[in-house]
N, C-alpha and C positions, 0 to 999 in steps of 0.2 A: 614681523608678523607674530602676534601673541600665540602662545600655545599653553594649554593647561592640562594637567592630569585629572581626568574625570573618571573615577573608578579605575577600570583596567584599560582605559582608552585615552590616548593623547589627542586632544581636540584643538584644531587650528580655528581661530576665530578673529573677528574684528569688533571693535567697540569704540564708541565716542559719546561724549555728553554725560550729563548727570540728570537725576530725577527718576521718574517711574521707568523701570526697565521694560524694553520691548525686545523680544528675542525672535529673530527671523529664521525660518527653516526653509532651505532651498528645495527646488524641484528635482526631478529624477536625473537630469543631466546638468545640474547647476552646482556652483560652489558659493561660498560666503560672499564673494565679490559681486554677485548678482545684485546685492542690496546696497551698492555703493551710493546711489541717490538717496536712499533712506538714511544711511549713516550721515551723509552731508546735510540733508534737509530737515531731519528731525532731532538732531543732536542738541539744538538750542533749548529744547524743553524736556528731553527724555534721555535716558541711558540706552542707546541703540546698540544692539548686539546681533551679529550674524555668525553662523558657525558652519563648518563642513560636516556633512553626514558621514557616518562610518562607511568605509569602503567595503568591498566584497570580502566575505569570510571563506575560509577553506571549505567548510561544510555549508552548502547552500541552505540547508534546513535550519541552521543556526541564525540566519539572517532573517529576522522576523520583525513585524511591526512592534511587538512588545520589546524587542531588543533595542530598537531605535528610540522608543519611549523611555526605556531605562537609561539610555545614553543621555537624553535630554535632562532627565531627572538628576543624573550624576553631574552633568555640566552645570546646572543651576546651583547645586550644592557646592561645587568647586569654586563658583563665583560668589559664594556666600549669599545667594539670593533665596529668600524663603518663598517668593512668588514673582511672577512677571506677566506681562501681556505676551501671549504666545501667538505668533503670526506665521502661517504656513502657506507656501505657494504650491498649487497643483499636488504632486505627490507629497510634498511637505505638509499639505493640509491634512492628509491622513494621519501623519504623526501628531500634528497639533490637536486634531479631534480626539484621538485616542488618549493623548496626554490629559486633555481636559476631562475625559471620562474617568480616567484612573486617578487623577490628582486635581480635583476641582478646587481645593483650597489653595493650590499653588498657581492657579490660573486666574489672574486678575481679570482678564478679558481674552477673548478668542477672536482673531482676525483671520479670515479664510479668503485667499486670493485664487480665483479660478480653481477652486477645490471641488472635490467630488467624494461622496460616501462610497460609491461603487462604480466600476466600469462595466458591470453586467457581463454580457457575452463578448465584449470587445476583445479582439485578439491582440497579442503583443505587437504583431506587425502593424496592425492598423493604428493602435495607440501611438506607437513611435513614429509612424508615417506622418502624423499630425505635427511632429517636430522635425523629423528627418525624412527627406524625400527619398532616401535610399530604400526605405521600406524594410530594411533588415533590422531585426530587433537588437542585435548586438554589434552593429557596425560602429567602428570607432574612427573612421576617416571619412567624414561626411562631405567635406569640401564645398565647392561652389554651389552645387545643387541644394545642399543644406541651407546655405545663406539665402538662396532664392525662396525656398519654402518657408523659412522663418520670416522673411520679408512679407510673404503672403499672409502668414498668421498675424503679423503685427498690423497689417492693413495697408492697402496700396495707396490710399489717399493721404495727403498731408495738409495740415492747416497752416503751413508756413515753412520757411526755410529752416528755422530753428528746430521745429518738430521733426522735419526730415533728417536733419543732422543727428538728432537724438535717436531716431529709429535706426539709422545706419550704424551708429555706435552700439545700439542694443543688439543688432544682428551680429556684429563682429564679436561682442562679448559672449553672447549665448553660443555662437558657433564654436568659438575657441574653447569654451568650457565643455561643451558636449563632446568635442573631439578628444578631451583629456580624461574623460571618465572611463575607468577600467571596464572592460567587458563584463567581468564578474559582478561588478556593482550594479550595472544596468540590468543584467539578467536577474539578479536577486531582488532588486527593487520591483522589476516587472512581476516577479513571482508574488510579491506582497500584494500588488494591485489586483492580480488575478484571484487571490485567496480572500481578499477583504471585502466585506459588505457591512458598513456601519449604519446602513439605513434603519434597521430596527432599533438602534441605540440613540438616534438623534434626539429623541424626546427626553433623553436622560442627561443631555449636556446642560449643565447648570450655569456656567459663567455667561455674562453678556457677550453676544457674538455679533461681529460685523462681517457680512458676506460681501465681497467685492468681485465684480466681473466686468469684462469689457463688452461693449455692444457688438463688436466684430468677432466674438468668440465662436468656436464651433458649437453646434446645436447641443451636443451632449453636455458641454460645460455650462451653457446657459440654463438648460433644464436642471442641471445639478444645483446651480446657484438658487433657482426657484425652490427646489426641494429643500435645501438647507434652510432657506428663509422660512418656509412653511412649517418645517418639522422641529427646528430648534426653538424652544419656548421663548427665549429672550433674544431674538435675532433681528437685525436690521439689514437691509439690502441696499447696495449702491452699485449702479451701472455706470461705468465710465465711457462716455461717448468717444468714438473714433479710436478705440483701443481693442486689442485682442488678448491673447493669452498672457502677454507680458506687460500689462498695464502699469505695473509698478516701475517699469523702465521707460516705456514710450510716453506715458503721461504721468511722469513721476511727480511733477508739481501738483497736479490735481489729486493724485493718489495720496501724497503726503498731507495735503490739506484735508482730505476726507478722514484720514486716520487721526490727525490732530483734533479736528472738530469733534469727532466721535468720542475720543478719550476725554476731552475737556468736558463734554456734555455728561459723561458718565463718571467723572472724577470722584464725586461723593460716594457713588455706588461701589466703585472698584478699589478705592484707596483704603 
């Protein structure tokens, strides 16, 4: 497992391929391995990179969105990348959007998966209950109920045996990762969600932006995708059928095809 010193942080990451770099930012209870299908599926045409977010800090007030954006900036510098396609999932979408706002010249394009500019008045309990059926915001042993709830989020119906196999694999991966995230990290990431509202800044996002969501998403994520599409000046929207919050896992072939087609279409603009 590669590790690189980025500023004052040792960052664990995965990468494969050559070409235009795409950097994937994981969600609130995910690690770099969540993008295994993107590493495999896109490496033929791109340098695909995923990394782990900083874990919890001793002082919760030090764990901020700006700190995570600074980590990403330092990570790119450590990899000698002057710019990259920045792709964030869910909570990682907040990091991606803020990075694009602060460092537009280093953002070749922005890809937002099930992202949101704000969760409004949504409580931590409710937000995490959409991922963890325990309903406790800092629960770290989610167990079987968690797997059942994630299966619901992924969608109950399957278009075939292979799709079902992929879904079960995704459930196991996400469940295992969620159970491994330290309580402090989840609490501090939730604090960022509660404090952040990027809605007034969406019109200031300059890079070309691809918004991806699943047709089986929770309503708030579907409405967020529509808002991002409407408010970001140079945005495109793709809805993946028969997919939920983890479309990049459960419909990874379709997801990768959408990303590849989009970047090829925009190659002259973003290179």
